[in-house]
PDB file as gemmi writes it, atoms N, CA and C in Angstrom:
CRYST1    1.000    1.000    1.000  90.00  90.00  90.00 P 1                      
ATOM      1  N   MET A   1     -58.413 -52.647 -37.914  1.00  0.00           N  
ATOM      2  CA  MET A   1     -58.728 -53.984 -37.625  1.00  0.00           C  
ATOM      3  C   MET A   1     -58.616 -54.900 -38.909  1.00  0.00           C  
ATOM      4  N   LYS A   2     -58.077 -56.077 -38.656  1.00  0.00           N  
ATOM      5  CA  LYS A   2     -57.908 -57.026 -39.953  1.00  0.00           C  
ATOM      6  C   LYS A   2     -58.876 -58.266 -39.757  1.00  0.00           C  
ATOM      7  N   LEU A   3     -59.444 -58.602 -40.833  1.00  0.00           N  
ATOM      8  CA  LEU A   3     -60.438 -59.735 -40.848  1.00  0.00           C  
ATOM      9  C   LEU A   3     -59.907 -60.638 -42.032  1.00  0.00           C  
ATOM     10  N   LEU A   4     -59.787 -61.916 -41.706  1.00  0.00           N  
ATOM     11  CA  LEU A   4     -59.473 -62.896 -42.675  1.00  0.00           C  
ATOM     12  C   LEU A   4     -60.661 -63.824 -42.831  1.00  0.00           C  
ATOM     13  N   LEU A   5     -61.211 -63.959 -44.094  1.00  0.00           N  
ATOM     14  CA  LEU A   5     -62.218 -64.805 -44.411  1.00  0.00           C  
ATOM     15  C   LEU A   5     -61.743 -66.023 -45.255  1.00  0.00           C  
ATOM     16  N   ILE A   6     -61.918 -67.286 -44.746  1.00  0.00           N  
ATOM     17  CA  ILE A   6     -61.400 -68.378 -45.323  1.00  0.00           C  
ATOM     18  C   ILE A   6     -62.503 -69.367 -45.769  1.00  0.00           C  
ATOM     19  N   GLU A   7     -62.397 -69.707 -47.017  1.00  0.00           N  
ATOM     20  CA  GLU A   7     -63.268 -70.825 -47.471  1.00  0.00           C  
ATOM     21  C   GLU A   7     -62.742 -72.181 -47.411  1.00  0.00           C  
ATOM     22  N   ALA A   8     -63.251 -72.987 -46.577  1.00  0.00           N  
ATOM     23  CA  ALA A   8     -62.784 -74.330 -46.391  1.00  0.00           C  
ATOM     24  C   ALA A   8     -63.017 -75.180 -47.510  1.00  0.00           C  
ATOM     25  N   ILE A   9     -62.033 -75.531 -48.405  1.00  0.00           N  
ATOM     26  CA  ILE A   9     -62.340 -76.534 -49.466  1.00  0.00           C  
ATOM     27  C   ILE A   9     -61.377 -77.709 -49.357  1.00  0.00           C  
ATOM     28  N   ASN A  10     -61.894 -78.822 -50.069  1.00  0.00           N  
ATOM     29  CA  ASN A  10     -60.914 -79.916 -50.143  1.00  0.00           C  
ATOM     30  C   ASN A  10     -59.899 -79.788 -51.310  1.00  0.00           C  
ATOM     31  N   ARG A  11     -58.739 -79.575 -51.006  1.00  0.00           N  
ATOM     32  CA  ARG A  11     -57.712 -79.380 -52.158  1.00  0.00           C  
ATOM     33  C   ARG A  11     -57.324 -80.674 -52.813  1.00  0.00           C  
ATOM     34  N   HIS A  12     -57.713 -81.744 -52.245  1.00  0.00           N  
ATOM     35  CA  HIS A  12     -57.219 -83.142 -52.801  1.00  0.00           C  
ATOM     36  C   HIS A  12     -58.234 -83.638 -53.719  1.00  0.00           C  
ATOM     37  N   ARG A  13     -59.428 -83.074 -53.891  1.00  0.00           N  
ATOM     38  CA  ARG A  13     -60.426 -83.509 -54.845  1.00  0.00           C  
ATOM     39  C   ARG A  13     -60.049 -83.100 -56.246  1.00  0.00           C  
ATOM     40  N   LYS A  14     -60.099 -83.926 -57.269  1.00  0.00           N  
ATOM     41  CA  LYS A  14     -59.737 -83.643 -58.595  1.00  0.00           C  
ATOM     42  C   LYS A  14     -60.699 -82.681 -59.125  1.00  0.00           C  
ATOM     43  N   ILE A  15     -61.954 -82.800 -58.888  1.00  0.00           N  
ATOM     44  CA  ILE A  15     -62.985 -81.868 -59.332  1.00  0.00           C  
ATOM     45  C   ILE A  15     -63.196 -80.878 -58.209  1.00  0.00           C  
ATOM     46  N   GLY A  16     -63.027 -79.645 -58.621  1.00  0.00           N  
ATOM     47  CA  GLY A  16     -63.387 -78.573 -57.546  1.00  0.00           C  
ATOM     48  C   GLY A  16     -63.130 -77.149 -58.221  1.00  0.00           C  
ATOM     49  N   ARG A  17     -63.179 -76.306 -57.315  1.00  0.00           N  
ATOM     50  CA  ARG A  17     -63.190 -74.861 -57.694  1.00  0.00           C  
ATOM     51  C   ARG A  17     -61.924 -74.193 -57.535  1.00  0.00           C  
ATOM     52  N   SER A  18     -61.494 -73.368 -58.287  1.00  0.00           N  
ATOM     53  CA  SER A  18     -60.286 -72.572 -57.987  1.00  0.00           C  
ATOM     54  C   SER A  18     -60.520 -71.135 -57.792  1.00  0.00           C  
ATOM     55  N   PHE A  19     -61.935 -70.793 -57.811  1.00  0.00           N  
ATOM     56  CA  PHE A  19     -62.305 -69.390 -57.415  1.00  0.00           C  
ATOM     57  C   PHE A  19     -63.100 -69.385 -56.171  1.00  0.00           C  
ATOM     58  N   LEU A  20     -63.110 -68.243 -55.570  1.00  0.00           N  
ATOM     59  CA  LEU A  20     -63.764 -67.969 -54.330  1.00  0.00           C  
ATOM     60  C   LEU A  20     -65.227 -67.874 -54.466  1.00  0.00           C  
ATOM     61  N   SER A  21     -65.958 -68.230 -53.394  1.00  0.00           N  
ATOM     62  CA  SER A  21     -67.562 -68.162 -53.413  1.00  0.00           C  
ATOM     63  C   SER A  21     -68.006 -66.734 -53.408  1.00  0.00           C  
ATOM     64  N   PHE A  22     -69.077 -66.353 -53.974  1.00  0.00           N  
ATOM     65  CA  PHE A  22     -69.733 -65.131 -53.833  1.00  0.00           C  
ATOM     66  C   PHE A  22     -70.096 -64.702 -52.509  1.00  0.00           C  
ATOM     67  N   GLY A  23     -70.492 -65.669 -51.634  1.00  0.00           N  
ATOM     68  CA  GLY A  23     -70.923 -65.383 -50.273  1.00  0.00           C  
ATOM     69  C   GLY A  23     -69.966 -64.608 -49.518  1.00  0.00           C  
ATOM     70  N   LEU A  24     -68.744 -65.035 -49.506  1.00  0.00           N  
ATOM     71  CA  LEU A  24     -67.583 -64.437 -48.799  1.00  0.00           C  
ATOM     72  C   LEU A  24     -67.457 -62.943 -49.318  1.00  0.00           C  
ATOM     73  N   GLY A  25     -67.450 -62.893 -50.663  1.00  0.00           N  
ATOM     74  CA  GLY A  25     -67.316 -61.536 -51.200  1.00  0.00           C  
ATOM     75  C   GLY A  25     -68.329 -60.589 -50.932  1.00  0.00           C  
ATOM     76  N   TYR A  26     -69.762 -61.060 -50.906  1.00  0.00           N  
ATOM     77  CA  TYR A  26     -70.764 -60.235 -50.380  1.00  0.00           C  
ATOM     78  C   TYR A  26     -70.555 -59.759 -48.912  1.00  0.00           C  
ATOM     79  N   ILE A  27     -70.211 -60.649 -47.989  1.00  0.00           N  
ATOM     80  CA  ILE A  27     -69.851 -60.284 -46.706  1.00  0.00           C  
ATOM     81  C   ILE A  27     -68.829 -59.189 -46.595  1.00  0.00           C  
ATOM     82  N   ALA A  28     -67.700 -59.428 -47.362  1.00  0.00           N  
ATOM     83  CA  ALA A  28     -66.604 -58.535 -47.347  1.00  0.00           C  
ATOM     84  C   ALA A  28     -67.016 -57.193 -47.803  1.00  0.00           C  
ATOM     85  N   SER A  29     -67.786 -57.050 -48.847  1.00  0.00           N  
ATOM     86  CA  SER A  29     -68.370 -55.875 -49.536  1.00  0.00           C  
ATOM     87  C   SER A  29     -69.149 -55.161 -48.423  1.00  0.00           C  
ATOM     88  N   TYR A  30     -70.018 -55.811 -47.760  1.00  0.00           N  
ATOM     89  CA  TYR A  30     -70.906 -55.197 -46.850  1.00  0.00           C  
ATOM     90  C   TYR A  30     -70.193 -54.596 -45.661  1.00  0.00           C  
ATOM     91  N   LEU A  31     -69.238 -55.399 -45.191  1.00  0.00           N  
ATOM     92  CA  LEU A  31     -68.456 -54.981 -44.055  1.00  0.00           C  
ATOM     93  C   LEU A  31     -67.616 -53.700 -44.428  1.00  0.00           C  
ATOM     94  N   LYS A  32     -67.002 -53.771 -45.611  1.00  0.00           N  
ATOM     95  CA  LYS A  32     -66.081 -52.614 -46.147  1.00  0.00           C  
ATOM     96  C   LYS A  32     -66.932 -51.326 -46.273  1.00  0.00           C  
ATOM     97  N   LYS A  33     -68.156 -51.512 -46.786  1.00  0.00           N  
ATOM     98  CA  LYS A  33     -68.931 -50.344 -46.859  1.00  0.00           C  
ATOM     99  C   LYS A  33     -69.350 -49.678 -45.589  1.00  0.00           C  
ATOM    100  N   HIS A  34     -69.589 -50.487 -44.582  1.00  0.00           N  
ATOM    101  CA  HIS A  34     -70.063 -50.016 -43.252  1.00  0.00           C  
ATOM    102  C   HIS A  34     -68.846 -49.751 -42.271  1.00  0.00           C  
ATOM    103  N   ILE A  35     -67.723 -50.449 -42.539  1.00  0.00           N  
ATOM    104  CA  ILE A  35     -66.585 -50.235 -41.717  1.00  0.00           C  
ATOM    105  C   ILE A  35     -65.312 -49.935 -42.636  1.00  0.00           C  
ATOM    106  N   PRO A  36     -65.214 -48.712 -43.081  1.00  0.00           N  
ATOM    107  CA  PRO A  36     -64.298 -48.523 -44.094  1.00  0.00           C  
ATOM    108  C   PRO A  36     -62.745 -48.808 -43.625  1.00  0.00           C  
ATOM    109  N   SER A  37     -62.552 -48.689 -42.366  1.00  0.00           N  
ATOM    110  CA  SER A  37     -61.209 -48.923 -41.867  1.00  0.00           C  
ATOM    111  C   SER A  37     -60.822 -50.441 -41.797  1.00  0.00           C  
ATOM    112  N   LEU A  38     -61.763 -51.313 -41.951  1.00  0.00           N  
ATOM    113  CA  LEU A  38     -61.605 -52.768 -41.934  1.00  0.00           C  
ATOM    114  C   LEU A  38     -60.697 -53.275 -43.125  1.00  0.00           C  
ATOM    115  N   GLU A  39     -59.613 -53.913 -42.776  1.00  0.00           N  
ATOM    116  CA  GLU A  39     -58.760 -54.562 -43.830  1.00  0.00           C  
ATOM    117  C   GLU A  39     -59.238 -56.106 -43.959  1.00  0.00           C  
ATOM    118  N   ILE A  40     -59.593 -56.402 -45.181  1.00  0.00           N  
ATOM    119  CA  ILE A  40     -60.174 -57.703 -45.366  1.00  0.00           C  
ATOM    120  C   ILE A  40     -59.472 -58.577 -46.422  1.00  0.00           C  
ATOM    121  N   LYS A  41     -59.169 -59.755 -46.071  1.00  0.00           N  
ATOM    122  CA  LYS A  41     -58.611 -60.682 -47.035  1.00  0.00           C  
ATOM    123  C   LYS A  41     -59.463 -61.899 -47.123  1.00  0.00           C  
ATOM    124  N   ILE A  42     -59.732 -62.505 -48.453  1.00  0.00           N  
ATOM    125  CA  ILE A  42     -60.486 -63.791 -48.589  1.00  0.00           C  
ATOM    126  C   ILE A  42     -59.469 -64.845 -49.337  1.00  0.00           C  
ATOM    127  N   ILE A  43     -59.430 -65.949 -48.734  1.00  0.00           N  
ATOM    128  CA  ILE A  43     -58.566 -66.996 -49.272  1.00  0.00           C  
ATOM    129  C   ILE A  43     -59.205 -68.337 -49.198  1.00  0.00           C  
ATOM    130  N   ASN A  44     -58.687 -69.301 -49.861  1.00  0.00           N  
ATOM    131  CA  ASN A  44     -59.075 -70.651 -49.859  1.00  0.00           C  
ATOM    132  C   ASN A  44     -57.756 -71.492 -49.826  1.00  0.00           C  
ATOM    133  N   HIS A  45     -56.560 -71.030 -49.759  1.00  0.00           N  
ATOM    134  CA  HIS A  45     -55.378 -71.816 -49.769  1.00  0.00           C  
ATOM    135  C   HIS A  45     -54.305 -70.966 -49.041  1.00  0.00           C  
ATOM    136  N   THR A  46     -53.113 -71.404 -48.890  1.00  0.00           N  
ATOM    137  CA  THR A  46     -51.964 -70.936 -48.209  1.00  0.00           C  
ATOM    138  C   THR A  46     -52.458 -70.241 -46.861  1.00  0.00           C  
ATOM    139  N   ILE A  47     -53.225 -71.106 -46.142  1.00  0.00           N  
ATOM    140  CA  ILE A  47     -53.815 -70.430 -44.962  1.00  0.00           C  
ATOM    141  C   ILE A  47     -52.795 -70.172 -43.830  1.00  0.00           C  
ATOM    142  N   ALA A  48     -51.781 -71.106 -43.562  1.00  0.00           N  
ATOM    143  CA  ALA A  48     -50.867 -70.943 -42.588  1.00  0.00           C  
ATOM    144  C   ALA A  48     -49.882 -69.721 -42.866  1.00  0.00           C  
ATOM    145  N   GLU A  49     -49.572 -69.673 -44.080  1.00  0.00           N  
ATOM    146  CA  GLU A  49     -48.741 -68.456 -44.468  1.00  0.00           C  
ATOM    147  C   GLU A  49     -49.399 -67.180 -44.380  1.00  0.00           C  
ATOM    148  N   THR A  50     -50.641 -67.122 -44.688  1.00  0.00           N  
ATOM    149  CA  THR A  50     -51.464 -65.930 -44.577  1.00  0.00           C  
ATOM    150  C   THR A  50     -51.695 -65.539 -43.260  1.00  0.00           C  
ATOM    151  N   LEU A  51     -52.035 -66.524 -42.383  1.00  0.00           N  
ATOM    152  CA  LEU A  51     -52.091 -66.254 -40.935  1.00  0.00           C  
ATOM    153  C   LEU A  51     -50.878 -65.637 -40.278  1.00  0.00           C  
ATOM    154  N   SER A  52     -49.748 -66.058 -40.649  1.00  0.00           N  
ATOM    155  CA  SER A  52     -48.534 -65.624 -40.057  1.00  0.00           C  
ATOM    156  C   SER A  52     -48.107 -64.260 -40.637  1.00  0.00           C  
ATOM    157  N   SER A  53     -48.487 -63.942 -41.982  1.00  0.00           N  
ATOM    158  CA  SER A  53     -48.072 -62.671 -42.581  1.00  0.00           C  
ATOM    159  C   SER A  53     -49.111 -61.659 -42.377  1.00  0.00           C  
ATOM    160  N   PHE A  54     -50.319 -61.942 -42.434  1.00  0.00           N  
ATOM    161  CA  PHE A  54     -51.435 -60.928 -42.383  1.00  0.00           C  
ATOM    162  C   PHE A  54     -51.797 -60.529 -40.971  1.00  0.00           C  
ATOM    163  N   LYS A  55     -51.647 -61.647 -40.055  1.00  0.00           N  
ATOM    164  CA  LYS A  55     -51.980 -61.405 -38.574  1.00  0.00           C  
ATOM    165  C   LYS A  55     -53.275 -60.827 -38.418  1.00  0.00           C  
ATOM    166  N   PRO A  56     -54.402 -61.548 -38.712  1.00  0.00           N  
ATOM    167  CA  PRO A  56     -55.771 -61.101 -38.480  1.00  0.00           C  
ATOM    168  C   PRO A  56     -56.147 -60.987 -37.141  1.00  0.00           C  
ATOM    169  N   ASP A  57     -57.030 -59.967 -36.859  1.00  0.00           N  
ATOM    170  CA  ASP A  57     -57.648 -59.865 -35.520  1.00  0.00           C  
ATOM    171  C   ASP A  57     -58.915 -60.809 -35.351  1.00  0.00           C  
ATOM    172  N   MET A  58     -59.579 -61.115 -36.558  1.00  0.00           N  
ATOM    173  CA  MET A  58     -60.679 -61.956 -36.451  1.00  0.00           C  
ATOM    174  C   MET A  58     -60.547 -62.819 -37.788  1.00  0.00           C  
ATOM    175  N   VAL A  59     -61.171 -64.064 -37.655  1.00  0.00           N  
ATOM    176  CA  VAL A  59     -61.147 -65.025 -38.713  1.00  0.00           C  
ATOM    177  C   VAL A  59     -62.464 -65.603 -38.976  1.00  0.00           C  
ATOM    178  N   GLY A  60     -63.014 -65.580 -40.072  1.00  0.00           N  
ATOM    179  CA  GLY A  60     -64.263 -66.273 -40.393  1.00  0.00           C  
ATOM    180  C   GLY A  60     -64.172 -67.364 -41.322  1.00  0.00           C  
ATOM    181  N   ILE A  61     -64.698 -68.557 -41.146  1.00  0.00           N  
ATOM    182  CA  ILE A  61     -64.545 -69.695 -41.973  1.00  0.00           C  
ATOM    183  C   ILE A  61     -65.812 -70.126 -42.600  1.00  0.00           C  
ATOM    184  N   SER A  62     -65.952 -70.296 -43.906  1.00  0.00           N  
ATOM    185  CA  SER A  62     -67.093 -70.723 -44.545  1.00  0.00           C  
ATOM    186  C   SER A  62     -66.917 -72.195 -45.007  1.00  0.00           C  
ATOM    187  N   SER A  63     -67.896 -73.082 -44.870  1.00  0.00           N  
ATOM    188  CA  SER A  63     -67.757 -74.368 -45.275  1.00  0.00           C  
ATOM    189  C   SER A  63     -69.088 -74.968 -45.636  1.00  0.00           C  
ATOM    190  N   VAL A  64     -68.989 -76.014 -46.455  1.00  0.00           N  
ATOM    191  CA  VAL A  64     -70.152 -76.774 -46.801  1.00  0.00           C  
ATOM    192  C   VAL A  64     -70.104 -78.082 -45.901  1.00  0.00           C  
ATOM    193  N   THR A  65     -71.157 -78.837 -45.765  1.00  0.00           N  
ATOM    194  CA  THR A  65     -71.217 -79.884 -44.841  1.00  0.00           C  
ATOM    195  C   THR A  65     -70.042 -80.927 -45.034  1.00  0.00           C  
ATOM    196  N   GLN A  66     -69.818 -81.244 -46.281  1.00  0.00           N  
ATOM    197  CA  GLN A  66     -68.762 -82.316 -46.656  1.00  0.00           C  
ATOM    198  C   GLN A  66     -67.418 -81.835 -46.242  1.00  0.00           C  
ATOM    199  N   ASN A  67     -67.147 -80.563 -46.067  1.00  0.00           N  
ATOM    200  CA  ASN A  67     -65.855 -79.937 -45.745  1.00  0.00           C  
ATOM    201  C   ASN A  67     -65.784 -79.507 -44.211  1.00  0.00           C  
ATOM    202  N   TYR A  68     -66.707 -80.030 -43.417  1.00  0.00           N  
ATOM    203  CA  TYR A  68     -66.755 -79.598 -41.993  1.00  0.00           C  
ATOM    204  C   TYR A  68     -65.449 -79.956 -41.372  1.00  0.00           C  
ATOM    205  N   GLY A  69     -64.916 -81.225 -41.568  1.00  0.00           N  
ATOM    206  CA  GLY A  69     -63.694 -81.570 -40.965  1.00  0.00           C  
ATOM    207  C   GLY A  69     -62.447 -80.738 -41.305  1.00  0.00           C  
ATOM    208  N   ILE A  70     -62.456 -80.318 -42.535  1.00  0.00           N  
ATOM    209  CA  ILE A  70     -61.499 -79.380 -42.992  1.00  0.00           C  
ATOM    210  C   ILE A  70     -61.589 -77.980 -42.258  1.00  0.00           C  
ATOM    211  N   ALA A  71     -62.835 -77.576 -42.066  1.00  0.00           N  
ATOM    212  CA  ALA A  71     -63.077 -76.311 -41.509  1.00  0.00           C  
ATOM    213  C   ALA A  71     -62.597 -76.439 -39.991  1.00  0.00           C  
ATOM    214  N   LYS A  72     -62.813 -77.506 -39.299  1.00  0.00           N  
ATOM    215  CA  LYS A  72     -62.371 -77.744 -37.923  1.00  0.00           C  
ATOM    216  C   LYS A  72     -60.930 -77.615 -37.845  1.00  0.00           C  
ATOM    217  N   GLU A  73     -60.156 -78.202 -38.812  1.00  0.00           N  
ATOM    218  CA  GLU A  73     -58.687 -78.082 -38.811  1.00  0.00           C  
ATOM    219  C   GLU A  73     -58.180 -76.765 -39.118  1.00  0.00           C  
ATOM    220  N   ILE A  74     -58.910 -75.985 -39.940  1.00  0.00           N  
ATOM    221  CA  ILE A  74     -58.505 -74.565 -40.091  1.00  0.00           C  
ATOM    222  C   ILE A  74     -58.709 -73.727 -38.846  1.00  0.00           C  
ATOM    223  N   ALA A  75     -59.873 -74.022 -38.156  1.00  0.00           N  
ATOM    224  CA  ALA A  75     -60.182 -73.341 -36.924  1.00  0.00           C  
ATOM    225  C   ALA A  75     -59.067 -73.593 -35.859  1.00  0.00           C  
ATOM    226  N   HIS A  76     -58.625 -74.830 -35.831  1.00  0.00           N  
ATOM    227  CA  HIS A  76     -57.624 -75.299 -34.835  1.00  0.00           C  
ATOM    228  C   HIS A  76     -56.252 -74.537 -35.188  1.00  0.00           C  
ATOM    229  N   MET A  77     -56.051 -74.466 -36.485  1.00  0.00           N  
ATOM    230  CA  MET A  77     -54.765 -73.858 -36.925  1.00  0.00           C  
ATOM    231  C   MET A  77     -54.784 -72.292 -36.578  1.00  0.00           C  
ATOM    232  N   CYS A  78     -55.928 -71.654 -36.829  1.00  0.00           N  
ATOM    233  CA  CYS A  78     -56.124 -70.278 -36.529  1.00  0.00           C  
ATOM    234  C   CYS A  78     -55.957 -70.123 -34.942  1.00  0.00           C  
ATOM    235  N   LYS A  79     -56.509 -70.989 -34.164  1.00  0.00           N  
ATOM    236  CA  LYS A  79     -56.407 -70.798 -32.748  1.00  0.00           C  
ATOM    237  C   LYS A  79     -54.933 -70.993 -32.187  1.00  0.00           C  
ATOM    238  N   ASN A  80     -54.265 -71.872 -32.805  1.00  0.00           N  
ATOM    239  CA  ASN A  80     -52.939 -72.100 -32.422  1.00  0.00           C  
ATOM    240  C   ASN A  80     -51.869 -70.900 -32.872  1.00  0.00           C  
ATOM    241  N   GLU A  81     -52.350 -70.295 -33.919  1.00  0.00           N  
ATOM    242  CA  GLU A  81     -51.494 -69.107 -34.515  1.00  0.00           C  
ATOM    243  C   GLU A  81     -51.686 -67.977 -33.694  1.00  0.00           C  
ATOM    244  N   SER A  82     -52.761 -67.764 -33.033  1.00  0.00           N  
ATOM    245  CA  SER A  82     -53.001 -66.529 -32.250  1.00  0.00           C  
ATOM    246  C   SER A  82     -52.336 -66.390 -30.977  1.00  0.00           C  
TER     247      SER A  82                                                      
END                                                                             
């Protein structure tokens, strides 16, 4: 089974992060420990390309309030890709 975890970030803001949040890493670590056969990827960019190449069975999206609209767009993209 494949799981894709996406951090919804605003790529247009000049001030931002280029690293992934610890929260998704903790989730991935926990799941990998308890479900060793699970293949997990964590991303915050190249979403469309990763969806088509990785072909996940499940997708999780993490977002802060100000990026809720971006998270909705990502969810719509994921739904259309499946």
